[in-house]
C-alpha positions as CSV (number, residue, x, y, z in Angstrom):
1,M,159.7,42.6,139.5
2,S,162.8,40.6,138.6
3,V,164.6,38.7,141.4
4,P,168.5,38.3,141.4
5,R,169.8,34.8,141.2
6,D,171.7,35.1,144.7
7,D,168.5,35.9,146.6
8,W,166.7,32.7,145.7
9,G,167.4,31.1,149.1
10,P,168.5,27.6,150.0
11,P,168.8,24.8,147.5
12,L,165.5,23.2,148.7
13,L,163.5,25.7,146.5
14,T,165.0,24.4,143.3
15,P,162.6,21.4,142.8
16,L,159.6,23.7,143.2
17,L,160.8,26.1,140.5
18,L,161.5,23.2,138.1
19,L,157.9,21.9,138.7
20,M,156.4,25.3,137.8
21,S,158.5,25.5,134.6
22,V,157.2,22.1,133.4
23,T,153.6,23.2,134.1
24,S,154.0,26.4,132.0
25,V,155.4,24.4,129.1
26,S,152.7,21.9,129.1
27,A,149.9,24.4,129.2
28,Q,148.3,25.2,125.7
29,V,146.7,28.5,124.6
30,L,145.3,28.7,121.0
31,V,144.1,32.1,119.5
32,I,141.8,31.6,116.5
33,V,141.3,34.5,114.0
34,D,140.4,35.2,110.4
35,G,143.8,35.7,108.8
36,K,142.5,37.9,105.9
37,V,139.4,40.0,105.7
38,N,138.0,42.0,102.8
39,A,135.5,44.7,103.3
40,K,133.9,47.1,100.9
41,L,134.3,50.8,101.6
42,G,131.5,52.1,103.8
43,S,130.4,48.7,105.1
44,D,130.5,47.3,108.7
45,I,133.1,44.6,109.2
46,K,133.5,42.1,112.0
47,L,137.0,41.0,113.1
48,F,136.6,37.5,114.5
49,C,138.8,36.4,117.5
50,K,138.5,33.6,120.1
51,V,140.8,31.5,122.3
52,K,141.0,27.9,123.2
53,T,142.6,27.4,126.6
54,L,142.1,25.9,130.1
55,E,144.0,28.7,131.6
56,L,142.6,31.7,133.4
57,I,141.9,34.6,131.0
58,S,142.7,37.9,132.6
59,Q,142.5,40.4,129.6
60,V,141.8,40.9,125.9
61,T,143.7,43.6,124.0
62,W,143.3,44.9,120.4
63,Q,146.2,46.6,118.7
64,R,146.9,48.1,115.2
65,K,150.3,47.6,113.6
66,L,151.6,51.1,113.0
67,S,155.0,52.5,112.5
68,P,157.1,52.8,114.5
69,N,155.1,51.3,117.4
70,N,151.9,49.3,117.6
71,E,148.8,51.1,119.0
72,N,146.5,49.7,121.6
73,F,143.0,50.9,120.9
74,L,140.8,48.7,123.1
75,T,141.1,46.5,126.2
76,Y,138.6,44.3,128.1
77,S,138.9,42.7,131.5
78,K,136.2,40.3,132.8
79,G,133.6,42.0,134.8
80,E,134.5,45.4,133.6
81,E,133.5,47.7,130.7
82,P,135.7,47.8,127.5
83,L,138.2,50.6,127.5
84,H,138.4,52.6,124.2
85,L,141.9,54.0,124.2
86,T,142.0,56.0,121.0
87,P,139.7,58.0,118.7
88,F,139.7,54.9,116.4
89,G,138.9,52.8,119.5
90,E,135.8,54.9,120.1
91,R,134.3,53.7,116.8
92,V,134.9,50.1,117.6
93,R,132.3,47.9,119.4
94,F,133.5,44.9,121.5
95,L,131.4,41.8,120.7
96,G,133.1,39.3,123.1
97,N,132.3,38.1,126.6
98,G,135.8,38.2,128.0
99,D,135.9,34.4,128.4
100,L,136.5,32.7,125.1
101,G,135.3,35.4,122.6
102,G,137.0,38.7,121.9
103,S,135.6,39.8,118.4
104,I,135.1,43.4,117.5
105,L,133.0,45.3,114.9
106,I,134.3,48.3,112.9
107,P,131.4,50.2,111.4
108,N,131.5,52.2,108.2
109,V,135.0,51.3,107.3
110,T,137.2,53.7,105.5
111,L,140.5,53.4,103.6
112,T,142.4,54.5,106.8
113,D,141.0,51.4,108.6
114,E,142.9,49.1,106.3
115,G,145.9,47.4,108.0
116,T,147.0,44.7,110.3
117,Y,145.2,44.0,113.6
118,L,146.4,42.0,116.6
119,C,144.1,40.2,119.0
120,I,146.0,39.5,122.2
121,Y,144.9,37.2,125.1
122,T,146.5,37.4,128.5
123,T,146.2,34.1,130.4
124,F,147.6,32.8,133.7
125,P,150.1,31.4,134.0
126,S,151.2,31.3,130.3
127,G,151.1,35.1,129.7
128,T,150.1,36.6,126.3
129,N,149.2,34.9,123.0
130,E,148.0,36.7,119.9
131,G,146.5,36.3,116.5
132,E,147.0,38.5,113.4
133,I,144.3,39.8,111.1
134,K,144.9,41.7,107.8
135,L,142.0,43.9,106.8
136,F,141.7,44.9,103.1
137,I,139.3,47.7,102.0
138,Q,137.8,47.3,98.5
139,V,136.8,50.4,96.7
140,P,134.2,49.5,94.0
141,P,134.8,51.2,90.7
142,K,133.1,54.4,89.6
143,I,132.6,53.8,85.8
144,S,132.0,56.4,83.1
145,V,131.6,55.6,79.4
146,E,131.5,58.4,76.8
147,P,132.3,59.0,73.2
148,T,135.5,60.5,72.1
149,E,135.7,63.7,70.0
150,P,133.8,63.3,66.7
151,V,135.8,61.4,64.1
152,L,135.4,61.2,60.3
153,S,134.5,57.9,58.7
154,G,137.5,56.6,56.9
155,P,140.1,53.9,56.5
156,T,142.3,54.7,59.6
157,S,141.7,53.3,63.0
158,M,140.6,55.9,65.5
159,P,139.4,56.0,69.1
160,I,135.6,56.2,69.2
161,A,134.8,55.5,72.8
162,L,136.4,56.0,76.2
163,C,135.7,54.0,79.4
164,C,137.2,55.2,82.7
165,V,137.2,53.8,86.2
166,W,138.0,56.3,88.9
167,A,139.9,55.6,92.2
168,A,139.2,51.9,92.4
169,K,140.9,49.5,94.8
170,P,142.2,47.1,93.9
171,A,143.0,48.0,90.3
172,V,140.4,46.8,87.7
173,N,140.5,45.1,84.3
174,I,138.6,46.7,81.4
175,T,137.4,44.9,78.3
176,W,135.1,45.9,75.4
177,I,132.2,44.3,73.6
178,F,131.6,45.5,70.0
179,S,130.0,42.7,68.1
180,D,130.9,41.9,64.5
181,T,133.6,44.5,64.5
182,H,137.4,44.3,64.6
183,Y,138.8,46.5,67.4
184,F,141.4,46.9,70.0
185,S,142.0,49.0,73.1
186,E,144.6,51.1,74.8
187,E,144.8,51.6,78.6
188,E,146.3,54.2,80.9
189,S,146.4,54.0,84.7
190,T,147.1,56.4,87.6
191,N,148.0,55.4,91.2
192,H,146.8,57.6,94.0
193,E,148.3,58.1,97.5
194,N,145.4,56.4,99.3
195,G,146.0,53.2,97.4
196,T,143.3,53.6,94.7
197,V,143.9,53.3,91.0
198,S,142.2,55.1,88.1
199,T,142.2,53.4,84.7
200,C,141.0,54.6,81.3
201,S,140.6,52.5,78.2
202,Q,140.1,53.7,74.6
203,L,138.2,51.6,72.0
204,L,139.9,51.9,68.6
205,T,138.4,50.8,65.3
206,V,138.0,51.9,61.7
207,P,135.1,54.3,62.0
208,L,132.3,53.6,59.5
209,R,128.9,55.3,59.0
210,S,127.2,52.0,59.8
211,H,128.7,52.2,63.3
212,N,126.4,55.1,64.1
213,G,123.4,53.9,66.2
214,R,125.2,50.7,67.3
215,N,125.9,49.9,70.9
216,V,129.3,49.3,72.5
217,T,129.8,47.9,76.0
218,C,132.6,48.5,78.5
219,V,133.0,45.6,81.0
220,V,134.9,46.3,84.3
221,S,136.2,43.4,86.4
222,Q,137.5,43.6,90.0
223,S,138.6,41.1,92.6
224,N,136.9,41.1,96.0
225,G,139.4,38.7,97.6
226,K,137.3,35.6,96.9
227,S,136.0,36.0,93.4
228,M,135.8,38.5,90.5
229,E,133.0,41.0,90.3
230,N,131.9,42.5,87.0
231,W,130.1,45.8,86.0
232,S,129.1,46.9,82.5
233,R,128.1,50.2,80.9
234,T,126.7,50.6,77.3
235,L,127.1,53.5,75.0
236,T,125.3,54.2,71.7
237,I,127.8,55.3,69.0
238,Q,126.8,58.7,67.5
239,N,130.1,60.5,67.0
240,I,131.2,59.2,63.6
241,Y,130.7,62.1,61.1
242,Y,130.2,61.7,57.4
243,A,128.9,63.7,54.4
244,P,125.2,63.6,53.4
245,E,123.9,60.7,51.4
246,V,121.0,62.3,49.5
247,K,117.9,60.7,47.9
248,A,115.2,62.7,46.2
249,K,111.8,61.1,45.7
250,V,108.1,61.9,44.9
251,I,105.6,61.6,47.7
252,E,101.9,61.1,46.8
253,K,99.6,63.0,49.1
254,D,96.1,62.0,50.3
255,D,94.5,64.9,48.5
256,G,95.8,63.7,45.1
257,T,98.8,66.1,44.9
258,I,102.4,65.2,45.0
259,Q,105.4,66.5,46.9
260,L,109.1,66.4,46.1
261,S,111.2,65.2,49.1
262,C,114.9,65.4,49.7
263,K,116.2,63.0,52.4
264,A,119.8,63.3,53.6
265,N,121.4,60.6,55.7
266,S,124.3,62.4,57.4
267,N,126.0,63.0,60.7
268,P,125.6,65.7,61.8
269,P,122.2,66.2,60.2
270,A,122.1,68.3,57.1
271,T,121.2,71.9,57.7
272,E,121.4,73.3,54.2
273,Y,119.1,72.5,51.3
274,L,119.1,73.8,47.8
275,W,116.7,72.8,45.0
276,R,117.5,73.2,41.3
277,R,115.4,72.5,38.2
278,D,117.0,72.2,34.8
279,E,120.2,73.8,36.2
280,K,118.3,76.8,37.7
281,D,117.9,77.6,41.4
282,L,114.3,77.4,42.7
283,P,112.9,80.0,45.1
284,D,112.1,77.4,47.8
285,D,115.5,77.5,49.3
286,G,116.5,75.8,52.5
287,V,113.7,73.2,52.8
288,E,113.6,69.5,52.6
289,E,110.3,69.3,50.7
290,L,108.8,71.3,47.9
291,G,105.2,72.0,48.9
292,A,102.2,70.5,47.1
293,A,100.8,74.0,46.4
294,R,103.8,74.9,44.2
295,L,103.4,71.6,42.3
296,L,99.8,72.5,41.3
297,S,101.2,74.5,38.4
298,A,101.7,71.3,36.5
299,D,103.3,72.5,33.2
300,T,106.0,74.4,35.0
301,W,107.1,71.6,37.2
302,K,107.9,69.0,34.6
303,G,111.7,68.6,34.4
304,Y,115.0,67.4,36.0
305,Y,115.4,68.2,39.7
306,V,118.5,68.3,41.8
307,C,118.5,68.6,45.6
308,V,121.7,69.7,47.3
309,A,122.0,68.9,51.0
310,G,125.0,69.9,53.2
311,N,126.3,69.6,56.7
312,E,129.5,70.8,58.3
313,I,131.4,68.0,56.6
314,A,130.4,68.3,52.9
315,H,127.6,68.8,50.4
316,S,126.0,66.1,48.3
317,S,123.2,65.9,45.7
318,G,120.2,63.8,44.9
319,Y,118.4,63.7,41.5
320,I,114.9,63.0,40.2
321,Y,113.1,63.5,36.9
322,V,109.4,64.5,37.1
323,Q,107.5,63.4,34.0
324,T,103.9,64.2,35.0
325,V,102.3,66.0,37.9
326,M,98.9,65.5,39.3
327,V,97.2,68.9,39.5
328,S,93.7,68.3,40.9
329,T,92.3,66.7,43.9
330,T,89.6,65.1,41.6
331,S,92.2,63.7,39.2
332,S,91.7,60.2,40.3
333,I,88.0,60.4,39.7
334,N,88.6,61.9,36.2
335,V,90.9,58.9,35.4
336,I,88.2,56.5,36.4
337,S,85.6,58.4,34.4
338,L,87.8,58.3,31.4
339,I,88.4,54.6,31.7
340,L,84.6,54.0,31.9
341,L,84.0,56.2,28.9
342,I,86.5,54.3,26.8
343,L,85.0,51.0,27.9
344,S,81.5,52.1,27.0
345,L,82.8,53.3,23.5
346,V,84.4,49.9,22.9
347,I,81.2,48.1,23.8
348,N,79.1,50.4,21.6
349,I,81.5,49.8,18.7
350,C,81.3,46.1,19.2
351,F,77.5,46.1,19.2
352,T,77.4,48.4,16.2
353,V,79.7,46.0,14.2
354,I,77.6,43.0,15.1
355,F,74.4,44.9,14.2
356,C,75.8,46.0,10.9
357,R,76.9,42.4,10.0
358,N,73.4,41.0,10.9
359,T,71.7,43.8,8.9
360,K,73.9,43.0,5.9
361,N,73.1,39.3,6.1
362,L,69.4,40.1,6.3
363,R,69.6,42.3,3.3
364,E,71.5,39.6,1.3
365,D,68.9,37.0,2.3
366,Y,66.1,39.4,1.2
367,R,67.8,40.1,-2.1
368,R,68.2,36.3,-2.8
369,A,64.6,35.6,-1.9
370,H,63.3,38.5,-3.9
371,S,65.3,37.5,-6.9
372,W,64.1,33.9,-6.7
373,L,60.4,34.9,-6.4
374,S,60.7,37.4,-9.2
375,S,62.2,34.9,-11.6
376,N,59.8,32.0,-10.7
377,Y,56.4,33.6,-10.1
378,T,56.0,36.7,-12.2
379,P,55.8,35.1,-15.7
380,R,53.4,32.4,-14.6
381,L,51.1,35.0,-12.9
382,Q,51.1,36.9,-16.2
383,N,49.9,33.8,-17.9
384,I,47.2,33.4,-15.4
385,Q,45.9,36.9,-16.0
386,R,46.2,36.5,-19.8
387,S,44.3,33.2,-19.9
388,G,41.7,34.1,-17.4
389,C,42.1,31.0,-15.3
390,C,41.5,30.7,-11.7
391,E,38.1,32.5,-12.1
392,G,36.3,29.4,-10.8
393,D,37.2,26.7,-8.3
394,H,39.0,23.6,-9.6
395,E,38.8,20.6,-7.5
396,E,41.4,18.4,-9.3
397,T,44.0,19.5,-11.9
398,P,46.6,17.3,-13.4
399,T,50.1,18.5,-13.1
400,E,52.7,18.5,-15.8
401,D,54.1,15.2,-14.7
402,G,50.6,13.6,-14.9
403,V,49.9,13.6,-11.2
404,T,46.5,14.7,-10.1
405,G,46.5,17.1,-7.1
406,S,44.0,19.0,-5.1
407,V,44.7,22.7,-5.3
408,P,42.6,25.0,-3.2
409,L,42.3,28.3,-5.1
410,Q,42.4,31.3,-2.8
411,R,40.2,34.2,-3.7
412,D,42.7,36.8,-2.5
413,I,45.2,35.6,-5.2
414,Q,42.6,36.5,-7.9
415,D,42.9,40.1,-6.9
416,I,46.7,40.2,-7.3
417,D,47.4,43.3,-9.5
418,L,44.2,42.7,-11.7
419,Q,43.2,46.3,-11.5
420,A,46.7,47.5,-12.4
421,G,46.9,45.2,-15.5
422,T,49.8,43.1,-16.5
423,P,52.8,43.6,-14.1
424,S,55.6,45.5,-15.8
425,S,58.3,44.5,-13.2
426,P,59.3,41.3,-11.4
427,E,58.6,42.7,-7.9
428,F,55.5,42.0,-5.9
429,S,53.5,45.0,-4.6
430,T,50.8,43.1,-2.6
431,T,50.7,41.3,0.7
432,G,51.2,38.0,-1.1
433,K,54.9,38.7,-1.3
434,I,55.2,39.3,2.4
435,I,53.4,36.1,3.2
436,A,55.7,34.2,0.8
437,L,58.8,35.6,2.7
438,E,57.4,34.8,6.1
439,N,55.9,31.4,5.5
440,N,57.4,28.8,3.1
441,K,54.1,26.8,3.1
442,D,52.3,29.6,1.2
443,V,55.0,29.6,-1.4
444,F,54.3,25.9,-2.2
445,Q,50.5,26.8,-2.3
446,H,51.2,29.5,-4.9
447,S,53.4,27.1,-6.9
448,S,50.6,24.4,-6.9
449,M,48.0,27.0,-7.8
450,Q,50.1,28.1,-10.7
451,R,50.5,24.6,-12.1
452,A,46.8,24.1,-11.8
453,C,46.0,27.3,-13.7
454,D,48.5,26.3,-16.4
455,L,46.7,22.9,-16.9
456,D,43.2,24.6,-17.0
457,S,44.4,26.9,-19.7
458,G,45.6,24.0,-21.8
459,E,42.3,22.2,-21.6
460,E,40.3,25.3,-22.6
461,E,42.5,25.8,-25.6
462,E,41.8,22.2,-26.7
463,D,38.0,22.6,-26.3
464,T,38.0,25.8,-28.4
465,S,39.9,24.2,-31.1
């Protein structure tokens, strides 16, 4: 209650009032708080508040700054229970002891909890002192990454991926990672009434068929009041469409047969197949591979083949020429047998040629030996038969050159063709010829015997005369 200046009483009271005023000025009350607090949506957050003073603390009060008036939501007096004055105050828990500490805890914070809070201390004799706290609620981003509508590969830049962050607070920054590719992005943001912001970013590049199957990453950055937090989402590109790239090839099967295969690299996948041979459609329509059973009719499958594959974009063709077709499961064995047969024939031919050459050489040797024997021995043997020599043994007989030699006369020589009379041909018909061909020593024995017989015939002619 205020007191009028005229009722103060006599002048003696003036010094007392001056003393009280000096004491109030000299007294110090310091309220300590966290000036700025960041809390993630849904978390529990502590608002710190304490006081430094030597004065008597009578009460702690918490207020929220609202328009047009502030709102008291909690008070505490020493020795009493905290008073929760509003529905919001019912959620708040007082952590102080009423002396120096007056902190509170707000559980499961929401966006409506964001604002400015006042921690007020009432002391005696100074009165009230306060500290201000600003609470910021962070809403982490909800991120989605998805492909755009399918685009055709071509020379023009097109959006191929979309990254969106829904109702984040504070607003986020979006970047892209698409290695070894030139690209850029376009962003669009929307502010909501509750203070959140939604942002979408498009990745634009020249779409190529080689981009399909590659990964692109969206990186989202947001401040938490002290530092930046980052999140990332990765997408595999599959929305670039292009016409089929067709390759036809021959596949060898384990059973020895073959198969014609038509492979189409396309997006979307090829759904239509058409086989043609020598410009004529084949009955196996709509399949990627021509079966091995059809290929067993070898003669009819030799030719120029075309495979036409198509998707919703276009149709393309692949080509292959079939020269030979394996028609039997035992064809590999037949090939090996044929190789072995040819090899054996070559070996036999080689042996035959060598044998024929050796036989020819033997025949030539035989003819030369036979000719030599016929020309050297037949006339002299005729002389032996005519003169009747060699009927007795001769121990020593002088040769034509005057040298005396011992010639053993063999009885089997006396029988050479004696019964048949004088030979009419130069060929031998007895075993003496064979011995002469097989052993050269016997030839020299026949030669010595012939010379001895010639000398004996000469001596007998002299005695007769």
